[in-house]
N, CA, C, O and CB atoms as a CASP TS submission, in Angstrom:
PFRMAT TS
TARGET T0000
AUTHOR 0000-0000-0000
METHOD Language model
MODEL 1
PARENT N/A
ATOM      1  N   MET     1      17.512  -0.003  14.517  1.00  0.00           N
ATOM      2  CA  MET     1      16.249   0.515  14.030  1.00  0.00           C
ATOM      3  C   MET     1      16.456   1.516  12.900  1.00  0.00           C
ATOM      4  O   MET     1      15.553   1.710  12.086  1.00  0.00           O
ATOM      5  CB  MET     1      15.475   1.158  15.163  1.00  0.00           C
ATOM      6  N   GLY     2      17.605   2.148  12.830  1.00  0.00           N
ATOM      7  CA  GLY     2      17.879   3.119  11.777  1.00  0.00           C
ATOM      8  C   GLY     2      17.765   2.539  10.375  1.00  0.00           C
ATOM      9  O   GLY     2      17.145   3.157   9.511  1.00  0.00           O
ATOM     10  N   PRO     3      18.343   1.377  10.127  1.00  0.00           N
ATOM     11  CA  PRO     3      18.240   0.798   8.783  1.00  0.00           C
ATOM     12  C   PRO     3      16.798   0.471   8.369  1.00  0.00           C
ATOM     13  O   PRO     3      16.452   0.565   7.191  1.00  0.00           O
ATOM     14  CB  PRO     3      19.077  -0.459   8.710  1.00  0.00           C
ATOM     15  N   ILE     4      15.964   0.089   9.338  1.00  0.00           N
ATOM     16  CA  ILE     4      14.563  -0.208   9.025  1.00  0.00           C
ATOM     17  C   ILE     4      13.852   1.063   8.563  1.00  0.00           C
ATOM     18  O   ILE     4      13.092   1.039   7.595  1.00  0.00           O
ATOM     19  CB  ILE     4      13.839  -0.816  10.257  1.00  0.00           C
ATOM     20  N   ALA     5      14.104   2.174   9.261  1.00  0.00           N
ATOM     21  CA  ALA     5      13.496   3.451   8.851  1.00  0.00           C
ATOM     22  C   ALA     5      13.966   3.843   7.460  1.00  0.00           C
ATOM     23  O   ALA     5      13.184   4.364   6.665  1.00  0.00           O
ATOM     24  CB  ALA     5      13.838   4.569   9.857  1.00  0.00           C
ATOM     25  N   GLY     6      15.234   3.598   7.160  1.00  0.00           N
ATOM     26  CA  GLY     6      15.762   3.879   5.829  1.00  0.00           C
ATOM     27  C   GLY     6      15.098   3.026   4.762  1.00  0.00           C
ATOM     28  O   GLY     6      14.783   3.518   3.678  1.00  0.00           O
ATOM     29  N   MET     7      14.881   1.749   5.061  1.00  0.00           N
ATOM     30  CA  MET     7      14.201   0.853   4.114  1.00  0.00           C
ATOM     31  C   MET     7      12.782   1.324   3.843  1.00  0.00           C
ATOM     32  O   MET     7      12.324   1.288   2.701  1.00  0.00           O
ATOM     33  CB  MET     7      14.181  -0.586   4.650  1.00  0.00           C
ATOM     34  N   MET     8      12.080   1.767   4.886  1.00  0.00           N
ATOM     35  CA  MET     8      10.709   2.245   4.710  1.00  0.00           C
ATOM     36  C   MET     8      10.684   3.492   3.824  1.00  0.00           C
ATOM     37  O   MET     8       9.801   3.641   2.980  1.00  0.00           O
ATOM     38  CB  MET     8      10.063   2.547   6.076  1.00  0.00           C
ATOM     39  N   GLY     9      11.646   4.377   4.020  1.00  0.00           N
ATOM     40  CA  GLY     9      11.732   5.565   3.182  1.00  0.00           C
ATOM     41  C   GLY     9      11.981   5.212   1.724  1.00  0.00           C
ATOM     42  O   GLY     9      11.390   5.810   0.825  1.00  0.00           O
ATOM     43  N   ILE    10      12.850   4.248   1.493  1.00  0.00           N
ATOM     44  CA  ILE    10      13.139   3.804   0.125  1.00  0.00           C
ATOM     45  C   ILE    10      11.905   3.180  -0.509  1.00  0.00           C
ATOM     46  O   ILE    10      11.604   3.464  -1.669  1.00  0.00           O
ATOM     47  CB  ILE    10      14.305   2.798   0.115  1.00  0.00           C
ATOM     48  N   LEU    11      11.180   2.334   0.226  1.00  0.00           N
ATOM     49  CA  LEU    11       9.975   1.703  -0.311  1.00  0.00           C
ATOM     50  C   LEU    11       8.891   2.738  -0.618  1.00  0.00           C
ATOM     51  O   LEU    11       8.204   2.637  -1.635  1.00  0.00           O
ATOM     52  CB  LEU    11       9.440   0.662   0.675  1.00  0.00           C
ATOM     53  N   GLN    12       8.742   3.724   0.255  1.00  0.00           N
ATOM     54  CA  GLN    12       7.748   4.771   0.019  1.00  0.00           C
ATOM     55  C   GLN    12       8.127   5.617  -1.192  1.00  0.00           C
ATOM     56  O   GLN    12       7.261   5.971  -1.993  1.00  0.00           O
ATOM     57  CB  GLN    12       7.602   5.661   1.261  1.00  0.00           C
ATOM     58  N   ALA    13       9.402   5.943  -1.334  1.00  0.00           N
ATOM     59  CA  ALA    13       9.852   6.719  -2.485  1.00  0.00           C
ATOM     60  C   ALA    13       9.629   5.939  -3.777  1.00  0.00           C
ATOM     61  O   ALA    13       9.218   6.514  -4.785  1.00  0.00           O
ATOM     62  CB  ALA    13      11.336   7.094  -2.337  1.00  0.00           C
ATOM     63  N   LEU    14       9.896   4.644  -3.756  1.00  0.00           N
ATOM     64  CA  LEU    14       9.684   3.815  -4.936  1.00  0.00           C
ATOM     65  C   LEU    14       8.216   3.781  -5.335  1.00  0.00           C
ATOM     66  O   LEU    14       7.889   3.886  -6.518  1.00  0.00           O
ATOM     67  CB  LEU    14      10.188   2.401  -4.685  1.00  0.00           C
ATOM     68  N   GLU    15       7.330   3.636  -4.356  1.00  0.00           N
ATOM     69  CA  GLU    15       5.891   3.625  -4.641  1.00  0.00           C
ATOM     70  C   GLU    15       5.448   4.980  -5.210  1.00  0.00           C
ATOM     71  O   GLU    15       4.622   5.026  -6.122  1.00  0.00           O
ATOM     72  CB  GLU    15       5.085   3.290  -3.356  1.00  0.00           C
ATOM     73  N   ALA    16       5.986   6.068  -4.683  1.00  0.00           N
ATOM     74  CA  ALA    16       5.641   7.399  -5.190  1.00  0.00           C
ATOM     75  C   ALA    16       6.108   7.570  -6.637  1.00  0.00           C
ATOM     76  O   ALA    16       5.373   8.107  -7.466  1.00  0.00           O
ATOM     77  CB  ALA    16       6.264   8.490  -4.299  1.00  0.00           C
ATOM     78  N   ILE    17       7.306   7.123  -6.937  1.00  0.00           N
ATOM     79  CA  ILE    17       7.831   7.215  -8.308  1.00  0.00           C
ATOM     80  C   ILE    17       6.989   6.380  -9.257  1.00  0.00           C
ATOM     81  O   ILE    17       6.672   6.828 -10.359  1.00  0.00           O
ATOM     82  CB  ILE    17       9.302   6.755  -8.363  1.00  0.00           C
ATOM     83  N   LYS    18       6.622   5.169  -8.842  1.00  0.00           N
ATOM     84  CA  LYS    18       5.769   4.315  -9.683  1.00  0.00           C
ATOM     85  C   LYS    18       4.427   4.973  -9.941  1.00  0.00           C
ATOM     86  O   LYS    18       3.891   4.867 -11.044  1.00  0.00           O
ATOM     87  CB  LYS    18       5.560   2.944  -9.027  1.00  0.00           C
ATOM     88  N   PHE    19       3.873   5.649  -8.946  1.00  0.00           N
ATOM     89  CA  PHE    19       2.597   6.348  -9.105  1.00  0.00           C
ATOM     90  C   PHE    19       2.732   7.509 -10.086  1.00  0.00           C
ATOM     91  O   PHE    19       1.882   7.689 -10.958  1.00  0.00           O
ATOM     92  CB  PHE    19       2.092   6.861  -7.746  1.00  0.00           C
ATOM     93  N   ILE    20       3.798   8.295  -9.946  1.00  0.00           N
ATOM     94  CA  ILE    20       4.011   9.465 -10.795  1.00  0.00           C
ATOM     95  C   ILE    20       4.184   9.083 -12.260  1.00  0.00           C
ATOM     96  O   ILE    20       3.644   9.752 -13.141  1.00  0.00           O
ATOM     97  CB  ILE    20       5.226  10.239 -10.320  1.00  0.00           C
ATOM     98  N   ILE    21       4.931   8.014 -12.528  1.00  0.00           N
ATOM     99  CA  ILE    21       5.163   7.632 -13.926  1.00  0.00           C
ATOM    100  C   ILE    21       4.092   6.687 -14.475  1.00  0.00           C
ATOM    101  O   ILE    21       4.141   6.296 -15.642  1.00  0.00           O
ATOM    102  CB  ILE    21       6.523   6.979 -14.057  1.00  0.00           C
ATOM    103  N   GLY    22       3.119   6.320 -13.623  1.00  0.00           N
ATOM    104  CA  GLY    22       1.957   5.577 -14.096  1.00  0.00           C
ATOM    105  C   GLY    22       2.113   4.075 -14.214  1.00  0.00           C
ATOM    106  O   GLY    22       1.369   3.437 -14.959  1.00  0.00           O
ATOM    107  N   ILE    23       3.063   3.494 -13.495  1.00  0.00           N
ATOM    108  CA  ILE    23       3.216   2.036 -13.568  1.00  0.00           C
ATOM    109  C   ILE    23       2.809   1.347 -12.269  1.00  0.00           C
ATOM    110  O   ILE    23       3.122   0.176 -12.054  1.00  0.00           O
ATOM    111  CB  ILE    23       4.655   1.679 -13.905  1.00  0.00           C
ATOM    112  N   HIS    24       2.105   2.087 -11.400  1.00  0.00           N
ATOM    113  CA  HIS    24       1.672   1.512 -10.126  1.00  0.00           C
ATOM    114  C   HIS    24       0.533   0.519 -10.351  1.00  0.00           C
ATOM    115  O   HIS    24      -0.161   0.558 -11.367  1.00  0.00           O
ATOM    116  CB  HIS    24       1.230   2.625  -9.148  1.00  0.00           C
ATOM    117  N   ASP    25       0.366  -0.358  -9.386  1.00  0.00           N
ATOM    118  CA  ASP    25      -0.727  -1.334  -9.424  1.00  0.00           C
ATOM    119  C   ASP    25      -2.003  -0.614  -9.038  1.00  0.00           C
ATOM    120  O   ASP    25      -2.077  -0.042  -7.950  1.00  0.00           O
ATOM    121  CB  ASP    25      -0.453  -2.551  -8.470  1.00  0.00           C
ATOM    122  N   LYS    26      -3.001  -0.627  -9.892  1.00  0.00           N
ATOM    123  CA  LYS    26      -4.216   0.142  -9.660  1.00  0.00           C
ATOM    124  C   LYS    26      -5.183  -0.535  -8.686  1.00  0.00           C
ATOM    125  O   LYS    26      -6.180   0.072  -8.294  1.00  0.00           O
ATOM    126  CB  LYS    26      -4.911   0.386 -10.967  1.00  0.00           C
ATOM    127  N   ARG    27      -4.911  -1.755  -8.298  1.00  0.00           N
ATOM    128  CA  ARG    27      -5.771  -2.425  -7.318  1.00  0.00           C
ATOM    129  C   ARG    27      -5.509  -1.864  -5.938  1.00  0.00           C
ATOM    130  O   ARG    27      -4.376  -1.528  -5.595  1.00  0.00           O
ATOM    131  CB  ARG    27      -5.542  -3.951  -7.329  1.00  0.00           C
ATOM    132  N   GLU    28      -6.564  -1.766  -5.152  1.00  0.00           N
ATOM    133  CA  GLU    28      -6.444  -1.248  -3.796  1.00  0.00           C
ATOM    134  C   GLU    28      -5.839  -2.311  -2.894  1.00  0.00           C
ATOM    135  O   GLU    28      -6.328  -3.440  -2.835  1.00  0.00           O
ATOM    136  CB  GLU    28      -7.816  -0.793  -3.255  1.00  0.00           C
ATOM    137  N   LYS    29      -4.777  -1.946  -2.196  1.00  0.00           N
ATOM    138  CA  LYS    29      -4.121  -2.895  -1.314  1.00  0.00           C
ATOM    139  C   LYS    29      -3.327  -2.158  -0.252  1.00  0.00           C
ATOM    140  O   LYS    29      -3.049  -0.966  -0.374  1.00  0.00           O
ATOM    141  CB  LYS    29      -3.212  -3.835  -2.109  1.00  0.00           C
ATOM    142  N   ILE    30      -2.974  -2.881   0.779  1.00  0.00           N
ATOM    143  CA  ILE    30      -2.155  -2.358   1.867  1.00  0.00           C
ATOM    144  C   ILE    30      -0.914  -3.237   1.958  1.00  0.00           C
ATOM    145  O   ILE    30      -1.007  -4.465   1.941  1.00  0.00           O
ATOM    146  CB  ILE    30      -2.945  -2.329   3.233  1.00  0.00           C
ATOM    147  N   LYS    31       0.242  -2.601   2.055  1.00  0.00           N
ATOM    148  CA  LYS    31       1.501  -3.336   2.224  1.00  0.00           C
ATOM    149  C   LYS    31       1.930  -3.222   3.673  1.00  0.00           C
ATOM    150  O   LYS    31       1.960  -2.128   4.236  1.00  0.00           O
ATOM    151  CB  LYS    31       2.615  -2.796   1.270  1.00  0.00           C
ATOM    152  N   ILE    32       2.265  -4.362   4.279  1.00  0.00           N
ATOM    153  CA  ILE    32       2.697  -4.404   5.673  1.00  0.00           C
ATOM    154  C   ILE    32       4.085  -5.027   5.723  1.00  0.00           C
ATOM    155  O   ILE    32       4.288  -6.150   5.259  1.00  0.00           O
ATOM    156  CB  ILE    32       1.686  -5.206   6.562  1.00  0.00           C
ATOM    157  N   PHE    33       5.035  -4.293   6.286  1.00  0.00           N
ATOM    158  CA  PHE    33       6.411  -4.785   6.383  1.00  0.00           C
ATOM    159  C   PHE    33       6.722  -5.142   7.826  1.00  0.00           C
ATOM    160  O   PHE    33       6.489  -4.341   8.732  1.00  0.00           O
ATOM    161  CB  PHE    33       7.417  -3.731   5.854  1.00  0.00           C
ATOM    162  N   ASN    34       7.249  -6.341   8.042  1.00  0.00           N
ATOM    163  CA  ASN    34       7.661  -6.791   9.367  1.00  0.00           C
ATOM    164  C   ASN    34       9.181  -6.642   9.439  1.00  0.00           C
ATOM    165  O   ASN    34       9.915  -7.416   8.824  1.00  0.00           O
ATOM    166  CB  ASN    34       7.208  -8.283   9.647  1.00  0.00           C
ATOM    167  N   GLY    35       9.648  -5.648  10.188  1.00  0.00           N
ATOM    168  CA  GLY    35      11.077  -5.388  10.284  1.00  0.00           C
ATOM    169  C   GLY    35      11.852  -6.469  11.014  1.00  0.00           C
ATOM    170  O   GLY    35      13.054  -6.621  10.795  1.00  0.00           O
ATOM    171  N   LYS    36      11.187  -7.218  11.872  1.00  0.00           N
ATOM    172  CA  LYS    36      11.871  -8.274  12.623  1.00  0.00           C
ATOM    173  C   LYS    36      12.187  -9.474  11.735  1.00  0.00           C
ATOM    174  O   LYS    36      13.270 -10.053  11.824  1.00  0.00           O
ATOM    175  CB  LYS    36      11.017  -8.717  13.812  1.00  0.00           C
ATOM    176  N   THR    37      11.234  -9.843  10.879  1.00  0.00           N
ATOM    177  CA  THR    37      11.439 -11.014  10.018  1.00  0.00           C
ATOM    178  C   THR    37      11.771 -10.633   8.568  1.00  0.00           C
ATOM    179  O   THR    37      12.047 -11.499   7.738  1.00  0.00           O
ATOM    180  CB  THR    37      10.196 -11.892  10.041  1.00  0.00           C
ATOM    181  N   LEU    38      11.740  -9.323   8.277  1.00  0.00           N
ATOM    182  CA  LEU    38      12.005  -8.802   6.935  1.00  0.00           C
ATOM    183  C   LEU    38      11.040  -9.364   5.889  1.00  0.00           C
ATOM    184  O   LEU    38      11.424  -9.621   4.748  1.00  0.00           O
ATOM    185  CB  LEU    38      13.433  -9.119   6.531  1.00  0.00           C
ATOM    186  N   GLN    39       9.788  -9.548   6.295  1.00  0.00           N
ATOM    187  CA  GLN    39       8.755 -10.039   5.381  1.00  0.00           C
ATOM    188  C   GLN    39       7.814  -8.915   4.996  1.00  0.00           C
ATOM    189  O   GLN    39       7.495  -8.053   5.814  1.00  0.00           O
ATOM    190  CB  GLN    39       7.968 -11.196   6.016  1.00  0.00           C
ATOM    191  N   LEU    40       7.374  -8.927   3.755  1.00  0.00           N
ATOM    192  CA  LEU    40       6.424  -7.947   3.253  1.00  0.00           C
ATOM    193  C   LEU    40       5.135  -8.685   2.916  1.00  0.00           C
ATOM    194  O   LEU    40       5.147  -9.625   2.120  1.00  0.00           O
ATOM    195  CB  LEU    40       6.991  -7.180   2.006  1.00  0.00           C
ATOM    196  N   LYS    41       4.023  -8.266   3.516  1.00  0.00           N
ATOM    197  CA  LYS    41       2.714  -8.847   3.228  1.00  0.00           C
ATOM    198  C   LYS    41       1.901  -7.824   2.463  1.00  0.00           C
ATOM    199  O   LYS    41       1.983  -6.625   2.730  1.00  0.00           O
ATOM    200  CB  LYS    41       1.980  -9.283   4.534  1.00  0.00           C
ATOM    201  N   ILE    42       1.119  -8.301   1.514  1.00  0.00           N
ATOM    202  CA  ILE    42       0.243  -7.433   0.744  1.00  0.00           C
ATOM    203  C   ILE    42      -1.186  -7.908   0.954  1.00  0.00           C
ATOM    204  O   ILE    42      -1.529  -9.043   0.625  1.00  0.00           O
ATOM    205  CB  ILE    42       0.625  -7.431  -0.772  1.00  0.00           C
ATOM    206  N   LEU    43      -2.019  -7.028   1.507  1.00  0.00           N
ATOM    207  CA  LEU    43      -3.417  -7.347   1.752  1.00  0.00           C
ATOM    208  C   LEU    43      -4.280  -6.622   0.726  1.00  0.00           C
ATOM    209  O   LEU    43      -4.155  -5.410   0.549  1.00  0.00           O
ATOM    210  CB  LEU    43      -3.833  -6.961   3.198  1.00  0.00           C
ATOM    211  N   LYS    44      -5.142  -7.356   0.059  1.00  0.00           N
ATOM    212  CA  LYS    44      -6.050  -6.753  -0.912  1.00  0.00           C
ATOM    213  C   LYS    44      -7.305  -6.271  -0.194  1.00  0.00           C
ATOM    214  O   LYS    44      -7.820  -6.952   0.693  1.00  0.00           O
ATOM    215  CB  LYS    44      -6.413  -7.762  -2.037  1.00  0.00           C
ATOM    216  N   LEU    45      -7.789  -5.107  -0.577  1.00  0.00           N
ATOM    217  CA  LEU    45      -8.994  -4.550   0.007  1.00  0.00           C
ATOM    218  C   LEU    45     -10.187  -4.865  -0.876  1.00  0.00           C
ATOM    219  O   LEU    45     -10.080  -4.878  -2.103  1.00  0.00           O
ATOM    220  CB  LEU    45      -8.853  -3.036   0.209  1.00  0.00           C
ATOM    221  N   THR    46     -11.308  -5.116  -0.254  1.00  0.00           N
ATOM    222  CA  THR    46     -12.532  -5.369  -1.010  1.00  0.00           C
ATOM    223  C   THR    46     -13.599  -4.374  -0.580  1.00  0.00           C
ATOM    224  O   THR    46     -13.550  -3.824   0.520  1.00  0.00           O
ATOM    225  CB  THR    46     -13.026  -6.828  -0.804  1.00  0.00           C
ATOM    226  N   LYS    47     -14.550  -4.153  -1.453  1.00  0.00           N
ATOM    227  CA  LYS    47     -15.618  -3.203  -1.188  1.00  0.00           C
ATOM    228  C   LYS    47     -16.572  -3.766  -0.133  1.00  0.00           C
ATOM    229  O   LYS    47     -16.971  -4.929  -0.188  1.00  0.00           O
ATOM    230  CB  LYS    47     -16.380  -2.869  -2.486  1.00  0.00           C
ATOM    231  N   ASN    48     -16.921  -2.921   0.816  1.00  0.00           N
ATOM    232  CA  ASN    48     -17.904  -3.275   1.829  1.00  0.00           C
ATOM    233  C   ASN    48     -19.224  -2.644   1.401  1.00  0.00           C
ATOM    234  O   ASN    48     -19.354  -1.420   1.402  1.00  0.00           O
ATOM    235  CB  ASN    48     -17.466  -2.793   3.268  1.00  0.00           C
ATOM    236  N   THR    49     -20.188  -3.456   1.040  1.00  0.00           N
ATOM    237  CA  THR    49     -21.459  -2.934   0.535  1.00  0.00           C
ATOM    238  C   THR    49     -22.274  -2.206   1.604  1.00  0.00           C
ATOM    239  O   THR    49     -23.218  -1.490   1.270  1.00  0.00           O
ATOM    240  CB  THR    49     -22.280  -4.063  -0.038  1.00  0.00           C
ATOM    241  N   ASN    50     -21.930  -2.375   2.871  1.00  0.00           N
ATOM    242  CA  ASN    50     -22.628  -1.690   3.958  1.00  0.00           C
ATOM    243  C   ASN    50     -21.936  -0.394   4.377  1.00  0.00           C
ATOM    244  O   ASN    50     -22.387   0.267   5.312  1.00  0.00           O
ATOM    245  CB  ASN    50     -22.744  -2.611   5.153  1.00  0.00           C
ATOM    246  N   CYS    51     -20.867  -0.027   3.710  1.00  0.00           N
ATOM    247  CA  CYS    51     -20.082   1.152   4.079  1.00  0.00           C
ATOM    248  C   CYS    51     -20.466   2.338   3.193  1.00  0.00           C
ATOM    249  O   CYS    51     -20.378   2.255   1.968  1.00  0.00           O
ATOM    250  CB  CYS    51     -18.565   0.858   3.962  1.00  0.00           C
ATOM    251  N   ARG    52     -20.894   3.444   3.814  1.00  0.00           N
ATOM    252  CA  ARG    52     -21.300   4.630   3.047  1.00  0.00           C
ATOM    253  C   ARG    52     -20.108   5.249   2.308  1.00  0.00           C
ATOM    254  O   ARG    52     -20.275   5.774   1.207  1.00  0.00           O
ATOM    255  CB  ARG    52     -21.941   5.678   3.982  1.00  0.00           C
ATOM    256  N   VAL    53     -18.919   5.192   2.894  1.00  0.00           N
ATOM    257  CA  VAL    53     -17.733   5.769   2.255  1.00  0.00           C
ATOM    258  C   VAL    53     -17.352   4.966   1.006  1.00  0.00           C
ATOM    259  O   VAL    53     -17.047   5.548  -0.035  1.00  0.00           O
ATOM    260  CB  VAL    53     -16.547   5.809   3.250  1.00  0.00           C
ATOM    261  N   CYS    54     -17.370   3.636   1.107  1.00  0.00           N
ATOM    262  CA  CYS    54     -17.019   2.789  -0.037  1.00  0.00           C
ATOM    263  C   CYS    54     -17.998   3.007  -1.190  1.00  0.00           C
ATOM    264  O   CYS    54     -17.591   3.111  -2.347  1.00  0.00           O
ATOM    265  CB  CYS    54     -17.005   1.301   0.374  1.00  0.00           C
ATOM    266  N   ILE    55     -19.268   3.074  -0.871  1.00  0.00           N
ATOM    267  CA  ILE    55     -20.285   3.240  -1.910  1.00  0.00           C
ATOM    268  C   ILE    55     -20.187   4.634  -2.530  1.00  0.00           C
ATOM    269  O   ILE    55     -20.275   4.773  -3.750  1.00  0.00           O
ATOM    270  CB  ILE    55     -21.700   3.007  -1.328  1.00  0.00           C
ATOM    271  N   LYS    56     -20.007   5.662  -1.708  1.00  0.00           N
ATOM    272  CA  LYS    56     -19.944   7.038  -2.200  1.00  0.00           C
ATOM    273  C   LYS    56     -18.721   7.250  -3.098  1.00  0.00           C
ATOM    274  O   LYS    56     -18.824   7.954  -4.102  1.00  0.00           O
ATOM    275  CB  LYS    56     -19.910   8.022  -1.020  1.00  0.00           C
ATOM    276  N   ASN    57     -17.576   6.665  -2.768  1.00  0.00           N
ATOM    277  CA  ASN    57     -16.339   6.844  -3.527  1.00  0.00           C
ATOM    278  C   ASN    57     -16.176   5.827  -4.634  1.00  0.00           C
ATOM    279  O   ASN    57     -15.152   5.824  -5.317  1.00  0.00           O
ATOM    280  CB  ASN    57     -15.159   6.769  -2.608  1.00  0.00           C
ATOM    281  N   LYS    58     -17.153   4.969  -4.829  1.00  0.00           N
ATOM    282  CA  LYS    58     -17.102   3.927  -5.856  1.00  0.00           C
ATOM    283  C   LYS    58     -15.823   3.109  -5.746  1.00  0.00           C
ATOM    284  O   LYS    58     -15.161   2.828  -6.745  1.00  0.00           O
ATOM    285  CB  LYS    58     -17.209   4.546  -7.251  1.00  0.00           C
ATOM    286  N   PHE    59     -15.484   2.727  -4.505  1.00  0.00           N
ATOM    287  CA  PHE    59     -14.313   1.931  -4.215  1.00  0.00           C
ATOM    288  C   PHE    59     -14.478   0.556  -4.842  1.00  0.00           C
ATOM    289  O   PHE    59     -15.485  -0.111  -4.602  1.00  0.00           O
ATOM    290  CB  PHE    59     -14.082   1.823  -2.696  1.00  0.00           C
ATOM    291  N   LYS    60     -13.516   0.122  -5.635  1.00  0.00           N
ATOM    292  CA  LYS    60     -13.624  -1.173  -6.352  1.00  0.00           C
ATOM    293  C   LYS    60     -12.910  -2.264  -5.600  1.00  0.00           C
ATOM    294  O   LYS    60     -12.893  -3.411  -6.046  1.00  0.00           O
ATOM    295  CB  LYS    60     -13.047  -1.068  -7.772  1.00  0.00           C
TER
END
């Protein structure tokens, strides 16, 4: 389990660096990593027109 935690730290650091230097993907999404199969899934988020938080924050 130690190597998986290390991989997650590396991925989080990479995303933070991309954000700081401005090359991050501006689309809203969630990344899910499966440590058992070593697969990374990316789920795109969409605006919920019935959600007060989405409407108030102008979530795209």
